[in-house]
N, CA, C and O atoms as a MOPAC input file, in Angstrom:
PM7 MOZYME 1SCF
protein

 N    -78.81900 1     9.64700 1    30.81600 1
 C    -80.30100 1     8.95800 1    31.48700 1
 C    -80.65100 1     8.38900 1    30.87900 1
 O    -81.26800 1     7.59500 1    31.59000 1
 N    -80.82800 1     7.98000 1    29.51500 1
 C    -81.44200 1     7.48400 1    28.04800 1
 C    -80.85200 1     5.86600 1    28.71600 1
 O    -81.59900 1     4.88700 1    28.72900 1
 N    -79.44200 1     5.81700 1    29.22900 1
 C    -78.66200 1     4.67300 1    29.09100 1
 C    -79.37000 1     3.80900 1    31.05400 1
 O    -79.21300 1     2.66600 1    31.48500 1
 N    -79.88800 1     4.68300 1    31.51100 1
 C    -80.50000 1     4.22900 1    32.96100 1
 C    -81.95400 1     3.22100 1    32.59500 1
 O    -82.10900 1     2.03400 1    32.88500 1
 N    -82.90100 1     4.12800 1    31.87800 1
 C    -84.22000 1     3.82700 1    31.38400 1
 C    -83.96500 1     2.12400 1    30.98800 1
 O    -84.30800 1     0.99500 1    31.34100 1
 N    -83.08900 1     2.85900 1    29.97400 1
 C    -83.15200 1     1.04600 1    28.83800 1
 C    -82.37000 1     0.42700 1    30.32000 1
 O    -81.21000 1     0.41900 1    29.90700 1
 N    -82.31900 1     0.12500 1    31.16500 1
 C    -81.34400 1    -0.91100 1    31.71000 1
 C    -82.88800 1    -1.22600 1    32.82500 1
 O    -83.20600 1    -2.27200 1    33.39200 1
 N    -83.49000 1    -0.06800 1    32.81900 1
 C    -84.38900 1    -0.63700 1    33.95900 1
 C    -86.01000 1    -1.62300 1    33.52000 1
 O    -86.78700 1    -2.39800 1    34.07800 1
 N    -85.74800 1    -0.68900 1    31.62200 1
 C    -86.78400 1    -1.33200 1    30.85000 1
 C    -86.34300 1    -3.11900 1    30.56600 1
 O    -87.14100 1    -3.93000 1    31.03500 1
 N    -85.19200 1    -3.63400 1    29.87200 1
 C    -84.96600 1    -4.59300 1    30.42500 1
 C    -84.74200 1    -5.38600 1    31.31800 1
 O    -85.31700 1    -6.46200 1    31.16000 1
 N    -83.90500 1    -5.26400 1    32.53700 1
 C    -84.04800 1    -5.10200 1    34.08700 1
 C    -85.85600 1    -6.32200 1    34.25500 1
 O    -86.18000 1    -7.50700 1    34.32800 1
 N    -86.55100 1    -4.76400 1    34.23100 1
 C    -88.15800 1    -5.37400 1    34.20100 1
 C    -88.65800 1    -6.06600 1    33.64800 1
 O    -89.75300 1    -6.45400 1    34.05500 1
 N    -87.99300 1    -6.68300 1    32.18000 1
 C    -88.72700 1    -7.66200 1    31.22300 1
 C    -87.96600 1    -8.84900 1    31.69500 1
 O    -88.40800 1    -9.98500 1    31.52300 1
 N    -86.76600 1    -8.60000 1    32.31900 1
 C    -85.94700 1   -10.07800 1    32.02500 1
 C    -86.53700 1   -10.95700 1    33.77000 1
 O    -86.50700 1   -12.17100 1    33.97400 1
 N    -86.99800 1    -9.91600 1    34.73200 1
 C    -87.22100 1   -10.26500 1    35.35800 1
 C    -88.23000 1   -11.03600 1    35.11600 1
 O    -88.11800 1   -12.26200 1    35.11000 1
 N    -89.57400 1   -10.28300 1    34.83800 1
 C    -90.83000 1   -11.23800 1    34.57100 1
 C    -90.61600 1   -11.82500 1    34.15200 1
 O    -91.18700 1   -12.67900 1    34.83100 1
 N    -89.93900 1   -12.63500 1    33.01600 1
 C    -89.50900 1   -13.72300 1    31.96400 1
 C    -89.15700 1   -14.46300 1    33.14900 1
 O    -89.87300 1   -15.44900 1    33.32600 1
 N    -87.81200 1   -14.17700 1    34.44300 1
 C    -87.46900 1   -15.05400 1    35.26900 1
 C    -88.17700 1   -15.64600 1    36.13500 1
 O    -88.10400 1   -16.79900 1    36.56100 1
 N    -89.01500 1   -14.63500 1    36.43300 1
 C    -90.09500 1   -14.86100 1    37.53900 1
 C    -91.60200 1   -15.72400 1    37.11000 1
 O    -92.29000 1   -16.35300 1    37.91500 1
 N    -91.84300 1   -15.58200 1    35.85200 1
 C    -91.98500 1   -16.63200 1    35.29700 1
 C    -91.76400 1   -18.04600 1    35.10400 1
 O    -92.31700 1   -19.02300 1    35.61000 1
 N    -91.11500 1   -17.97000 1    34.51500 1
 C    -90.21700 1   -19.47400 1    34.40300 1
 C    -89.92600 1   -20.39300 1    36.01400 1
 O    -89.63700 1   -19.95200 1    37.12600 1
 N    -90.20800 1   -22.17400 1    35.40600 1
 C    -90.38700 1   -23.23300 1    36.29000 1
 C    -88.97400 1   -23.02300 1    36.73100 1
 O    -88.12400 1   -22.72000 1    35.89400 1
 N    -88.54800 1   -23.22100 1    38.49000 1
 C    -87.22200 1   -23.75100 1    38.23800 1
 C    -87.30300 1   -24.76700 1    38.71900 1
 O    -86.72500 1   -24.84900 1    39.80300 1
 N    -88.01900 1   -26.03400 1    38.21700 1
 C    -86.83300 1   -26.74700 1    37.05000 1
 C    -86.86100 1   -26.56000 1    35.79600 1
 O    -86.32300 1   -27.41800 1    35.09500 1
 N    -87.36000 1   -25.63700 1    35.29000 1
 C    -86.46600 1   -25.48400 1    33.62400 1
 C    -85.55400 1   -25.09800 1    34.08100 1
 O    -84.67300 1   -25.93700 1    33.89000 1
 N    -84.84500 1   -23.51800 1    35.10400 1
 C    -83.66100 1   -23.46800 1    35.59600 1
 C    -82.35400 1   -24.30000 1    36.00600 1
 O    -81.17300 1   -24.21200 1    35.67100 1
 N    -83.14200 1   -25.24400 1    36.97200 1
 C    -82.49500 1   -26.52100 1    37.21200 1
 C    -81.73600 1   -27.03600 1    35.70600 1
 O    -80.57000 1   -27.23500 1    35.36200 1
 N    -82.98300 1   -27.12200 1    35.08300 1
 C    -82.55000 1   -27.69400 1    34.35400 1
 C    -81.93100 1   -27.43200 1    33.06800 1
 O    -81.39600 1   -28.29800 1    32.37500 1
 N    -82.05500 1   -25.81300 1    32.68900 1
 C    -80.98100 1   -25.04600 1    32.09200 1
 C    -79.66800 1   -24.91700 1    32.08000 1
 O    -78.86200 1   -24.57300 1    31.21500 1
 N    -79.53800 1   -25.43900 1    33.81500 1
 C    -78.56600 1   -25.06400 1    34.42600 1
 C    -77.47400 1   -26.57300 1    34.10600 1
 O    -76.25000 1   -26.46700 1    34.01900 1
 N    -78.03300 1   -27.57200 1    34.00100 1
 C    -77.76000 1   -28.88300 1    33.80400 1
 C    -77.42700 1   -29.22100 1    32.44800 1
 O    -76.42400 1   -29.91500 1    32.28500 1
 N    -78.31300 1   -28.73100 1    31.10800 1
 C    -77.79700 1   -29.04700 1    30.44600 1
 C    -76.29700 1   -27.84000 1    30.50400 1
 O    -75.24300 1   -28.47600 1    30.48500 1
 N    -76.11000 1   -26.40700 1    30.56300 1
 C    -75.16400 1   -25.86900 1    30.71500 1
 C    -73.39400 1   -26.28400 1    31.02300 1
 O    -72.45600 1   -25.95800 1    30.29500 1
 N    -73.32600 1   -26.95700 1    32.10900 1
 C    -72.73900 1   -28.04500 1    32.77700 1
 C    -72.32100 1   -29.54300 1    31.72500 1
 O    -71.18000 1   -29.99100 1    31.61800 1
 N    -73.18600 1   -29.94100 1    31.24500 1
 C    -73.11800 1   -31.48300 1    30.27600 1
 C    -72.22600 1   -30.64500 1    29.15200 1
 O    -71.20800 1   -31.22800 1    28.78000 1
 N    -72.61000 1   -28.77400 1    28.31900 1
 C    -72.40000 1   -28.70300 1    27.39200 1
 C    -70.38800 1   -28.47300 1    27.58600 1
 O    -69.50000 1   -28.79100 1    26.79600 1
 N    -70.29100 1   -27.76400 1    29.05500 1
 C    -69.02600 1   -27.85000 1    29.03700 1
 C    -67.98900 1   -29.07900 1    28.92200 1
 O    -66.84100 1   -29.34100 1    28.56100 1
 N    -68.79700 1   -29.48200 1    29.30200 1
 C    -68.05800 1   -30.88400 1    29.81300 1
 C    -68.16100 1   -31.53300 1    28.30400 1
 O    -67.02300 1   -31.33700 1    27.87900 1
 N    -68.77700 1   -32.09200 1    27.42600 1
 C    -68.52800 1   -32.34600 1    26.28700 1
 C    -68.28500 1   -32.32600 1    25.41700 1
 O    -68.72000 1   -31.23100 1    25.06200 1
 N    -67.52100 1   -33.05900 1    24.02500 1
 C    -67.04600 1   -32.83700 1    22.99300 1
 C    -67.84700 1   -32.38400 1    22.10100 1
 O    -68.86700 1   -33.04600 1    21.90800 1
 N    -67.56200 1   -30.71600 1    21.02500 1
 C    -68.50400 1   -30.27200 1    20.37400 1
 C    -69.39800 1   -31.19300 1    19.67900 1
 O    -70.50000 1   -31.31100 1    20.21400 1
 N    -69.20400 1   -31.85900 1    18.64500 1
 C    -69.32900 1   -32.90800 1    18.44600 1
 C    -71.19900 1   -33.72700 1    19.01800 1
 O    -72.29900 1   -33.90000 1    18.49300 1
 N    -70.68500 1   -33.93100 1    20.05600 1
 C    -72.15200 1   -34.46500 1    21.49800 1
 C    -72.63800 1   -33.29000 1    21.65800 1
 O    -73.82400 1   -33.20000 1    21.97600 1
 N    -72.06500 1   -32.43400 1    21.52800 1
 C    -73.35500 1   -31.20400 1    22.15400 1
 C    -73.68200 1   -31.28000 1    21.20900 1
 O    -74.61500 1   -32.07900 1    21.30000 1
 N    -73.56600 1   -30.91600 1    19.92700 1
 C    -74.45800 1   -30.70500 1    18.69100 1
 C    -75.25600 1   -31.87900 1    18.47400 1
 O    -75.86300 1   -31.47500 1    17.48200 1
 N    -75.64300 1   -32.88500 1    18.64600 1
 C    -76.32900 1   -33.98300 1    18.46100 1
 C    -77.26200 1   -33.67300 1    19.99400 1
 O    -78.44400 1   -34.01500 1    20.02400 1
 N    -76.81200 1   -33.21100 1    20.84600 1
 C    -77.74300 1   -33.35800 1    22.40100 1
 C    -78.72800 1   -32.51200 1    21.96700 1
 O    -79.90900 1   -32.85700 1    21.99100 1
 N    -78.22500 1   -31.00900 1    21.41500 1
 C    -78.80300 1   -29.83500 1    21.35900 1
 C    -79.70500 1   -29.95500 1    20.18400 1
 O    -80.35000 1   -29.03700 1    19.67800 1
 N    -79.67600 1   -31.02700 1    19.86300 1
 C    -80.63600 1   -31.41500 1    18.15600 1
 C    -81.89500 1   -31.77100 1    18.44500 1
 O    -81.99000 1   -32.95300 1    18.77500 1
 N    -82.54000 1   -31.37800 1    18.43800 1
 C    -84.68700 1   -31.58800 1    19.53300 1
 C    -85.03500 1   -32.17400 1    17.88000 1
 O    -84.78500 1   -31.60100 1    16.82000 1
 N    -85.64000 1   -33.39700 1    18.08500 1
 C    -86.30800 1   -34.15000 1    17.55300 1
 C    -87.80700 1   -33.69100 1    16.96200 1
 O    -88.86800 1   -34.27700 1    17.17900 1
 N    -87.68500 1   -32.95900 1    16.47400 1
 C    -89.34300 1   -31.83600 1    16.07000 1
 C    -90.27300 1   -32.73800 1    16.06900 1
 O    -91.36400 1   -32.37600 1    16.51100 1
 N    -90.12000 1   -34.27900 1    15.53800 1
 C    -91.42800 1   -34.97100 1    15.70900 1
 C    -91.79700 1   -35.37000 1    16.59400 1
 O    -92.68400 1   -36.22000 1    16.51400 1
 N    -91.33700 1   -34.98600 1    17.78400 1
 C    -91.19100 1   -35.64200 1    19.36000 1
 C    -92.12900 1   -33.77500 1    20.14300 1
 O    -92.32300 1   -33.56600 1    21.34100 1
 N    -92.35100 1   -33.18000 1    19.43600 1
 C    -92.54100 1   -31.41500 1    19.72300 1
 C    -93.92900 1   -31.87400 1    19.02900 1
 O    -94.09800 1   -32.29300 1    17.88300 1
 N    -95.01800 1   -31.64000 1    20.22200 1
 C    -96.63300 1   -31.03200 1    19.30800 1
 C    -96.50600 1   -29.26700 1    19.28900 1
 O    -96.17900 1   -28.26000 1    19.91700 1
 N    -97.07000 1   -29.84400 1    17.98200 1
 C    -97.42900 1   -28.39200 1    16.69500 1
 C    -97.84700 1   -27.30300 1    17.66500 1
 O    -97.35100 1   -26.17600 1    17.66000 1
 N    -98.73000 1   -27.68600 1    18.44400 1
 C    -99.52800 1   -26.13700 1    19.39000 1
 C    -98.25600 1   -25.70700 1    19.80100 1
 O    -97.78300 1   -24.61000 1    19.50500 1
 N    -97.23100 1   -27.29000 1    21.05700 1
 C    -96.57300 1   -26.34400 1    21.86500 1
 C    -95.57600 1   -24.96100 1    21.10600 1
 O    -95.55500 1   -23.75500 1    21.35100 1
 N    -95.02500 1   -25.58400 1    20.38100 1
 C    -94.05800 1   -25.86800 1    19.23300 1
 C    -94.51300 1   -24.32900 1    18.73500 1
 O    -93.93000 1   -23.27900 1    19.00300 1
 N    -95.34300 1   -24.45300 1    18.18400 1
 C    -96.30000 1   -22.54600 1    17.70800 1
 C    -95.80300 1   -21.38500 1    18.87600 1
 O    -95.07500 1   -20.39900 1    18.76300 1
 N    -96.51800 1   -21.94900 1    20.02000 1
 C    -96.52600 1   -20.71500 1    21.15400 1
 C    -95.35700 1   -20.48300 1    21.63500 1
 O    -95.19900 1   -19.30900 1    21.97000 1
 N    -94.11600 1   -21.44700 1    21.86100 1
 C    -92.65500 1   -21.36400 1    22.09500 1
 C    -92.31600 1   -20.52000 1    20.88500 1
 O    -91.91700 1   -19.37300 1    21.08700 1
 N    -92.42300 1   -20.92900 1    19.77000 1
 C    -91.40700 1   -19.73800 1    18.26300 1
 C    -92.63800 1   -18.28300 1    18.90600 1
 O    -92.24000 1   -17.19900 1    19.33100 1
 N    -93.61500 1   -18.56700 1    18.83000 1
 C    -94.74300 1   -17.27400 1    19.57200 1
 C    -94.03300 1   -16.21100 1    20.36900 1
 O    -94.23200 1   -14.99600 1    20.39600 1
 N    -93.01200 1   -17.08200 1    21.12000 1
 C    -93.16900 1   -16.83400 1    21.93800 1
 C    -91.36900 1   -15.85200 1    22.18500 1
 O    -91.01300 1   -14.90900 1    22.89100 1
 N    -90.91200 1   -16.44800 1    21.50700 1
 C    -89.32500 1   -16.24200 1    21.57600 1
 C    -89.70700 1   -15.09200 1    20.12100 1
 O    -88.78800 1   -14.27600 1    20.06000 1
 N    -90.63400 1   -14.86500 1    19.13900 1
 C    -90.46600 1   -13.99100 1    18.36500 1
 C    -90.73300 1   -12.81200 1    19.05500 1
 O    -89.81700 1   -11.99700 1    18.94200 1
 N    -91.86500 1   -12.37000 1    19.86800 1
 C    -92.14800 1   -11.33800 1    20.60700 1
 C    -91.05000 1   -11.06900 1    21.11900 1
 O    -90.67800 1    -9.91100 1    20.93100 1
 N    -90.02800 1   -12.07400 1    22.02000 1
 C    -88.63800 1   -11.04700 1    22.34300 1
 C    -87.53300 1   -10.43000 1    21.19100 1
 O    -86.61100 1    -9.63200 1    21.36000 1
 N    -88.03900 1   -11.18200 1    19.85100 1
 C    -87.12300 1   -10.73600 1    18.81500 1
 C    -87.57900 1    -9.17100 1    18.96700 1
 O    -86.91000 1    -8.14100 1    19.05900 1
 N    -88.47300 1    -9.32300 1    18.96000 1
 C    -89.43900 1    -7.92700 1    18.13300 1
 C    -88.90400 1    -6.90900 1    19.54200 1
 O    -88.36700 1    -5.80200 1    19.49900 1
 N    -89.31600 1    -7.83300 1    20.88100 1
 C    -88.33500 1    -6.61800 1    21.85500 1
 C    -87.05500 1    -6.26400 1    21.95600 1
 O    -86.73900 1    -5.22000 1    22.52700 1
 N    -86.42000 1    -6.85100 1    21.57200 1
 C    -84.68600 1    -6.49000 1    21.36000 1
 C    -84.61100 1    -5.44400 1    20.47600 1
 O    -84.29100 1    -4.28400 1    20.73400 1
 N    -85.01900 1    -6.06200 1    19.09200 1
 C    -84.98700 1    -4.59800 1    17.98100 1
 C    -85.85900 1    -3.39600 1    18.24700 1
 O    -85.73000 1    -2.47900 1    17.43500 1
 N    -86.93500 1    -3.18300 1    19.47100 1
 C    -87.19700 1    -2.06100 1    19.93100 1
 C    -86.92700 1    -1.85800 1    20.66200 1
 O    -87.53100 1    -0.86500 1    21.06700 1
 N    -85.77900 1    -2.42900 1    21.74700 1
 C    -84.46900 1    -1.82200 1    22.68000 1
 C    -83.72700 1    -1.52000 1    22.26400 1
 O    -83.13500 1    -0.57000 1    22.77600 1
 N    -83.14900 1    -2.20800 1    20.83900 1
 C    -82.38900 1    -1.18200 1    20.37900 1
 C    -82.26000 1    -0.00800 1    19.44100 1
 O    -81.37300 1     0.82000 1    19.23500 1
 N    -83.36300 1    -0.21100 1    18.98600 1
 C    -84.67900 1     1.64400 1    18.33900 1
 C    -84.16100 1     1.98800 1    19.31200 1
 O    -82.94700 1     1.78900 1    19.26800 1
 N    -84.62700 1     2.58500 1    20.53200 1
 C    -84.93500 1     2.80800 1    21.93600 1
 C    -83.79300 1     3.33500 1    22.23600 1
 O    -83.77900 1     4.55700 1    22.37800 1
 N    -82.20500 1     2.38300 1    22.46200 1
 C    -80.54700 1     2.73800 1    22.73000 1
 C    -80.48600 1     4.47200 1    21.49400 1
 O    -80.16300 1     5.66000 1    21.48200 1
 N    -80.85700 1     3.76800 1    20.96900 1
 C    -80.12800 1     4.58000 1    19.29300 1
 C    -80.59700 1     5.97200 1    18.77100 1
 O    -80.16300 1     6.74500 1    17.91700 1
 N    -82.13500 1     5.98600 1    20.01700 1
 C    -83.42000 1     7.29900 1    19.58200 1
 C    -82.81200 1     8.38900 1    20.32200 1
 O    -82.21100 1     8.35700 1    21.39500 1
 N    -83.11900 1     9.50300 1    19.43700 1
 C    -82.37600 1    10.80700 1    20.14500 1
 C    -83.19100 1    11.24600 1    21.44000 1
 O    -82.83500 1    11.68800 1    22.53300 1
 N    -84.91700 1    10.82600 1    20.65300 1
 C    -86.16300 1    11.40000 1    21.82900 1
 C    -86.78500 1    10.15500 1    22.34500 1
 O    -87.67600 1     9.63700 1    21.67300 1
 N    -86.48900 1     9.72900 1    23.23500 1
 C    -86.27400 1     8.29500 1    23.55400 1
 C    -88.43200 1     8.21800 1    24.54600 1
 O    -89.24800 1     7.36000 1    24.88400 1
 N    -88.31900 1     9.45800 1    24.55000 1
 C    -90.04300 1     9.40200 1    25.30000 1
 C    -90.74300 1     9.34200 1    23.77300 1
 O    -91.64900 1     8.59600 1    23.40100 1
 N    -90.32100 1     9.94800 1    23.32400 1
 C    -91.50300 1     9.57200 1    21.37400 1
 C    -91.69500 1     8.27300 1    21.37600 1
 O    -92.54800 1     7.81500 1    20.61500 1
 N    -90.83700 1     7.28400 1    22.35200 1
 C    -91.20500 1     5.77000 1    22.27200 1
 C    -92.12200 1     5.01100 1    22.90500 1
 O    -92.58600 1     3.89400 1    22.67800 1
 N    -92.37300 1     6.16600 1    24.09100 1
 C    -93.32700 1     5.38300 1    24.36000 1
 C    -94.84100 1     4.64100 1    24.67900 1
 O    -95.24800 1     3.85400 1    25.53300 1
 N    -95.49100 1     5.41200 1    23.39500 1
 C    -96.39800 1     4.70400 1    22.96100 1
 C    -96.04100 1     3.14300 1    22.88700 1
 O    -96.45800 1     2.09000 1    23.36800 1
 N    -95.26100 1     3.48400 1    22.21200 1
 C    -94.99300 1     2.07600 1    21.19500 1
 C    -93.97500 1     1.40700 1    21.81300 1
 O    -93.30000 1     0.74800 1    21.02200 1
 N    -93.47300 1     1.32300 1    23.49000 1
 C    -93.39300 1     0.38000 1    24.23400 1
 C    -94.87300 1     0.47700 1    25.14100 1
 O    -94.26100 1     0.21000 1    26.17500 1
 N    -95.72100 1     0.56900 1    25.42800 1
 C    -96.94600 1     0.62500 1    25.80300 1
 C    -97.49900 1    -0.80600 1    25.35000 1
 O    -97.74600 1    -1.78700 1    26.05100 1
 N    -97.61400 1    -0.64000 1    24.04800 1
 C    -98.21700 1    -1.69200 1    22.95300 1
 C    -97.40200 1    -2.97600 1    22.72700 1
 O    -97.79500 1    -3.89000 1    22.00100 1
 N    -95.56600 1    -2.98300 1    23.79000 1
 C    -95.22600 1    -4.41800 1    23.26000 1
 C    -95.55600 1    -4.78500 1    25.50400 1
 O    -95.24500 1    -5.80800 1    26.11400 1
 N    -95.92900 1    -4.08600 1    25.82000 1
 C    -96.22100 1    -4.28200 1    27.71300 1
 C    -97.33000 1    -5.28000 1    27.17000 1
 O    -97.28000 1    -6.46800 1    27.49000 1
 N    -98.27900 1    -4.81300 1    26.38800 1
 C    -99.67900 1    -5.02000 1    25.92500 1
 C   -100.01400 1    -6.46900 1    25.22000 1
 O   -101.02300 1    -7.17000 1    25.29500 1
 N    -98.58100 1    -6.67600 1    24.39400 1
 C    -98.34600 1    -8.16800 1    23.35600 1
 C    -97.57500 1    -9.11000 1    24.79600 1
 O    -97.81000 1   -10.31400 1    24.91000 1
 N    -96.85900 1    -8.52700 1    25.59400 1
 C    -96.19700 1    -8.80700 1    26.72200 1
 C    -96.90700 1    -9.70100 1    27.27600 1
 O    -96.70600 1   -10.89900 1    27.07600 1
 N    -98.02900 1    -9.15500 1    28.21000 1
 C    -98.66200 1    -9.66800 1    28.83600 1
 C    -99.70900 1   -10.77700 1    27.99600 1
 O   -100.12300 1   -11.81400 1    28.51500 1
 N   -100.02900 1   -10.34300 1    26.64000 1
 C   -100.92900 1   -11.69800 1    25.97600 1
 C    -99.58600 1   -12.76300 1    26.12100 1
 O   -100.03400 1   -13.84600 1    26.50000 1
 N    -98.68600 1   -12.80400 1    26.01900 1
 C    -97.95800 1   -13.60900 1    25.06200 1
 C    -97.05600 1   -14.35400 1    26.28600 1
 O    -96.30200 1   -15.31000 1    26.10200 1
 N    -97.37800 1   -13.52200 1    27.89900 1
 C    -97.32000 1   -14.30500 1    28.99300 1
 C    -98.53600 1   -15.22000 1    29.45300 1
 O    -98.29200 1   -16.34600 1    29.88800 1
 N    -99.95800 1   -14.71400 1    29.35700 1
 C   -100.89600 1   -15.65200 1    28.70700 1
 C   -100.56600 1   -17.28600 1    28.58300 1
 O   -100.64500 1   -18.39700 1    29.10700 1
 N   -100.14600 1   -16.51400 1    27.48500 1
 C   -100.40300 1   -18.09500 1    26.82200 1
 C    -99.17500 1   -19.64300 1    27.22800 1
 O    -99.26600 1   -20.86800 1    27.30200 1
 N    -98.05800 1   -18.52100 1    27.40000 1
 C    -96.65000 1   -19.22200 1    28.12100 1
 C    -97.08800 1   -19.95200 1    29.09700 1
 O    -96.96300 1   -21.17600 1    29.14600 1
 N    -97.90900 1   -18.89600 1    30.37400 1
 C    -98.45200 1   -19.64100 1    31.07300 1
 C    -99.07000 1   -20.92000 1    31.62200 1
 O    -98.84200 1   -21.48800 1    32.69000 1
 N   -100.43100 1   -21.43500 1    30.02300 1
 C   -100.43800 1   -22.50800 1    30.04900 1
 C   -100.25800 1   -23.67500 1    29.86600 1
 O   -101.04700 1   -24.61600 1    29.78000 1
 N    -98.41500 1   -23.56200 1    29.76100 1
 C    -97.72600 1   -24.64100 1    29.45400 1
 C    -97.78600 1   -25.58600 1    30.99600 1
 O    -97.75600 1   -24.93300 1    32.03900 1
 N    -97.82800 1   -26.33600 1    31.03600 1
 C    -97.54100 1   -27.28600 1    32.11000 1
 C    -95.75300 1   -27.69100 1    32.21300 1
 O    -95.27600 1   -28.82200 1    32.11100 1
 N    -95.45000 1   -27.17200 1    32.30500 1
 C    -93.91500 1   -27.51800 1    32.00700 1
 C    -93.69800 1   -29.75700 1    32.64400 1
 O    -92.93500 1   -30.63600 1    32.24500 1
 N    -94.60700 1   -29.75300 1    33.51200 1
 C    -94.24200 1   -31.31300 1    34.33100 1
 C    -95.05900 1   -32.37800 1    33.45000 1
 O    -94.96800 1   -33.60400 1    33.49700 1
 N    -95.85900 1   -31.60800 1    32.65800 1
 C    -96.67300 1   -32.99100 1    30.90500 1
 C    -96.01600 1   -32.78900 1    29.97600 1
 O    -96.53200 1   -33.20900 1    28.94100 1
 N    -94.77100 1   -32.16900 1    29.82100 1
 C    -93.62100 1   -32.08300 1    28.71900 1
 C    -93.23000 1   -33.23000 1    28.91200 1
 O    -93.36400 1   -33.91300 1    29.92700 1
 N    -92.42400 1   -33.63700 1    27.34700 1
 C    -91.98600 1   -34.75700 1    27.24400 1
 C    -90.55700 1   -34.51800 1    27.23900 1
 O    -90.29000 1   -33.50400 1    27.88400 1
 N    -89.25500 1   -35.25600 1    26.59700 1
 C    -87.69900 1   -35.33600 1    27.20800 1
 C    -87.68800 1   -33.73200 1    26.34600 1
 O    -87.51800 1   -32.60100 1    26.80100 1
 N    -88.04500 1   -34.39400 1    24.38500 1
 C    -88.39100 1   -33.46300 1    23.54400 1
 C    -88.77600 1   -31.84000 1    24.03200 1
 O    -87.97200 1   -30.91000 1    24.10400 1
 N    -89.97900 1   -31.80400 1    24.28500 1
 C    -90.60100 1   -30.10900 1    24.39000 1
 C    -89.55100 1   -29.80700 1    25.65400 1
 O    -88.80500 1   -28.84200 1    25.48900 1
 N    -89.46200 1   -30.37900 1    26.61100 1
 C    -88.63300 1   -29.65100 1    27.90500 1
 C    -87.76900 1   -29.52100 1    27.40400 1
 O    -88.11500 1   -28.38400 1    27.08200 1
 N    -86.30900 1   -29.66200 1    26.71600 1
 C    -85.63000 1   -29.12400 1    26.12900 1
 C    -85.75300 1   -27.89400 1    24.64100 1
 O    -85.11800 1   -26.85300 1    24.46900 1
 N    -86.68200 1   -28.45800 1    23.87200 1
 C    -87.18300 1   -27.00300 1    23.48800 1
 C    -87.41300 1   -25.78200 1    24.22100 1
 O    -86.96500 1   -24.64200 1    24.09200 1
 N    -88.39200 1   -26.42200 1    25.18400 1
 C    -88.47600 1   -24.78400 1    26.28200 1
 C    -86.76800 1   -24.66200 1    26.85900 1
 O    -85.91500 1   -23.92200 1    26.37000 1
 N    -86.65000 1   -25.25900 1    27.59000 1
 C    -85.39600 1   -24.93600 1    27.91700 1
 C    -84.66900 1   -23.73500 1    26.92800 1
 O    -84.69500 1   -22.50500 1    26.97600 1
 N    -83.85200 1   -24.95000 1    25.79000 1
 C    -83.63900 1   -24.12600 1    24.61300 1
 C    -84.14300 1   -22.83900 1    24.39000 1
 O    -83.43000 1   -21.92400 1    24.80400 1
 N    -85.39100 1   -22.48200 1    23.73700 1
 C    -85.98700 1   -20.88000 1    23.76600 1
 C    -85.88200 1   -20.45400 1    25.37100 1
 O    -85.10200 1   -19.57800 1    25.74700 1
 N    -86.39000 1   -20.87200 1    25.89000 1
 C    -85.56100 1   -19.39800 1    27.00000 1
 C    -83.83500 1   -19.19600 1    27.55900 1
 O    -83.43800 1   -18.21300 1    28.18400 1
 N    -83.27100 1   -19.98200 1    27.29000 1
 C    -81.75400 1   -19.67100 1    27.53900 1
 C    -81.56300 1   -18.85600 1    26.30400 1
 O    -80.46000 1   -18.33200 1    26.46400 1
 N    -82.06100 1   -18.46200 1    25.13100 1
 C    -82.03400 1   -17.96900 1    23.55900 1
 C    -82.99100 1   -16.71000 1    24.27000 1
 O    -82.16700 1   -15.88400 1    24.66300 1
 N    -83.57100 1   -16.50500 1    24.40800 1
 C    -84.23100 1   -15.42200 1    25.68600 1
 C    -83.61400 1   -14.40800 1    26.16100 1
 O    -83.45600 1   -13.22500 1    25.86100 1
 N    -83.20100 1   -15.33000 1    27.20400 1
 C    -81.99600 1   -14.39800 1    28.07100 1
 C    -80.84800 1   -14.04700 1    27.36600 1
 O    -80.60200 1   -12.84200 1    27.33400 1
 N    -80.37300 1   -14.51700 1    27.00900 1
 C    -79.53500 1   -14.17900 1    26.14600 1
 C    -79.57100 1   -12.66700 1    25.15600 1
 O    -78.73000 1   -11.76900 1    25.12200 1
 N    -80.51000 1   -12.75900 1    24.61100 1
 C    -80.99700 1   -11.71200 1    23.54700 1
 C    -81.33200 1   -10.43600 1    24.71100 1
 O    -80.87200 1    -9.32300 1    24.45400 1
 N    -82.00300 1   -10.59700 1    25.76800 1
 C    -81.55800 1    -9.65600 1    26.53500 1
 C    -81.05600 1    -9.53800 1    26.91700 1
 O    -80.93800 1    -8.31800 1    27.03400 1
 N    -80.01600 1   -10.28000 1    27.68500 1
 C    -78.45900 1   -10.01300 1    28.25600 1
 C    -77.84300 1    -8.76600 1    27.31400 1
 O    -77.38900 1    -7.70000 1    27.73100 1
 N    -77.97100 1    -9.24500 1    25.82100 1
 C    -77.68800 1    -7.97800 1    24.33300 1
 C    -77.76800 1    -6.86300 1    24.88300 1
 O    -76.75800 1    -6.23600 1    25.20100 1
 N    -78.99000 1    -6.42200 1    25.09100 1
 C    -79.64200 1    -5.62400 1    24.64700 1
 C    -79.00400 1    -4.33900 1    25.70000 1
 O    -78.54700 1    -3.21400 1    25.49500 1
 N    -79.31900 1    -5.41200 1    27.23500 1
 C    -78.65700 1    -4.67900 1    28.65800 1
 C    -77.48300 1    -4.16500 1    29.25700 1
 O    -77.32700 1    -3.66800 1    30.37200 1
 N    -76.30700 1    -4.46000 1    27.90500 1
 C    -75.14400 1    -4.13500 1    28.28000 1
 C    -74.19500 1    -2.75200 1    28.10000 1
 O    -73.06400 1    -2.71200 1    28.58500 1

């Protein structure tokens, strides 16, 4: 039962994350994945290096905060998985849902169509890392 609840919680979070993402970002991430698989390792490293001078500091702070929230959430889900009394964590989970709503409200203000290339690449990389982290706790 505990494992089922964990899958539901992670699945809900992943669903909301993807539902809030822009399709163009998903297409861009698919394109990045295809490019990565066909290029040499050194060129992949060069491509994935984001020039921070081209990224607006408030945008970067918002994306870093977004990723930090999911880092905390993954730690919580691991704690939940290891807990002998998962119902005791429901209050903490509701706190995460409040934080999640606040985080998504901030991220929703970002207009993906207004991002420069470096910002779009960073946006995509952060979303890919978050997806990988959520998959890690859903297994």
